[in-house]
C-alpha positions, 0 to 999 in steps of 0.5 A, spaced: 676 301 868 672 296 871 673 289 868 667 289 864 668 298 861 675 298 860 676 298 853 680 295 848 687 293 850 690 299 846 686 303 849 687 300 857 695 301 855 694 308 851 691 310 858 697 308 862 702 312 857 697 318 858 699 318 865 704 317 865 706 322 860 703 328 866 707 325 870 713 326 867 711 332 864 710 334 870 717 331 875 722 329 869 723 323 872 721 316 869 721 313 876 718 317 880 712 317 874 711 312 874 711 311 882 705 316 881 701 313 876 701 306 880 699 311 887 693 312 882 691 306 880 692 304 887 686 310 889 682 306 883 682 300 886 682 303 893 674 304 891 669 298 891 665 296 885 659 301 886 663 307 887 667 305 880 661 303 877 658 310 878 664 313 875 662 315 868 669 317 865 675 313 868 680 315 864 678 322 866 677 320 874 683 318 873 687 323 870 684 328 875 688 323 880 694 323 878 694 331 877 692 331 884 697 325 885 701 331 883 700 338 886 701 333 892 709 332 891 709 338 889 707 340 896 711 334 901 716 332 895 716 325 892 718 322 898 711 322 900 709 317 895 709 309 897 715 305 895 711 300 890 704 298 888 705 293 893 698 294 897 694 293 890 691 287 890 695 281 885 688 279 881 688 287 880 694 289 879 694 293 872 698 289 867 705 292 865 708 290 858 714 290 857 716 295 852 716 292 846 709 289 848 705 296 849 701 298 843 701 305 841 695 309 841 691 307 834 689 312 829 682 314 831 684 315 839 689 320 836 685 323 830 680 325 835 685 327 840 688 332 834 680 335 833 679 337 840 685 339 840 684 343 835 678 346 837 681 348 843 687 351 840 683 356 836 679 358 841 685 359 845 688 364 839 681 368 839 681 368 846 674 366 845 671 364 852 664 362 850 668 358 844 673 355 850 666 353 855 664 349 850 670 344 848 671 342 856 668 337 860 663 340 866 668 338 871 675 340 867 681 341 871 687 346 869 693 345 873 699 349 870 705 349 874 710 355 875 716 352 878 717 358 883 720 361 877 715 366 876 707 368 879 702 362 877 697 359 881 699 354 885 691 350 886 688 347 880 682 350 878 675 347 876 669 347 871 669 348 864 667 356 866 673 357 872 678 353 866 675 357 860 677 364 864 684 361 866 685 360 860 682 367 858 686 371 862 693 366 862 693 370 854 690 376 855 695 382 855 700 378 852 702 383 845 706 379 840 704 372 843 703 366 837 699 360 840 702 354 836 699 348 835 704 342 835 706 336 839 706 335 845 708 329 849 706 325 841 698 328 842 696 335 839 698 340 844 698 348 844 705 352 844 705 360 845 711 363 843 714 371 844 719 373 839 721 366 837 721 365 846 716 359 848 713 362 854 707 357 856 706 350 853 699 346 854 698 339 854 690 337 853 687 330 856 682 328 852 674 324 852 671 323 848 668 330 844 670 335 850 677 335 855 678 334 860 684 337 862 689 342 861 696 341 863 700 349 862 708 348 863 709 355 865 716 355 868 722 358 864 727 351 865 722 347 862 721 350 856 728 352 853 727 346 848 721 350 845 725 356 844 726 357 836 730 362 833 
């Protein structure tokens, strides 16, 4: 997000909200989520101008960094984060607007996200690895959170091929599983249920026409509100 290529204000505000939602989804704490986003941007501004200019899709880079910070905190705890973003140069610190001034994502952005997410959902429902690969960015990442409540991967999976295989294998061997397209954190996502009980909820990060990250919650404690009669 350099000064030249940051995009519209709506895109910038949506980007920050997107990062907040990722962190909030993983930790359920607004204060921790805010500190994760501050640390994400601190790492962005710690790059030099040439390094930032070499990042083709800043939103995807920020998403991966935020995910990495979440994983670091799952291992070491929220106290590993700095208390504030005071280390940021004042002229580069991301602007914080009052809630009533924050712009909502524009409709075109949400429609694009919905279209890509539905392609992903259809491929998941069919268990079609090739179709999943087609909708994933080459450097896509998948992160899952089992919360220590079940056997889930503790490390992220990188690359379209590996992510597609991971998602396909997650669905394999689950007879009677329903894949529903629903709103997840205000954007189109997936809910997997068996006999009305949610077994996984997935949100996706979208850049252009591709999915750059898949965030899967498997922790039963976090899935209770997704159960249906």
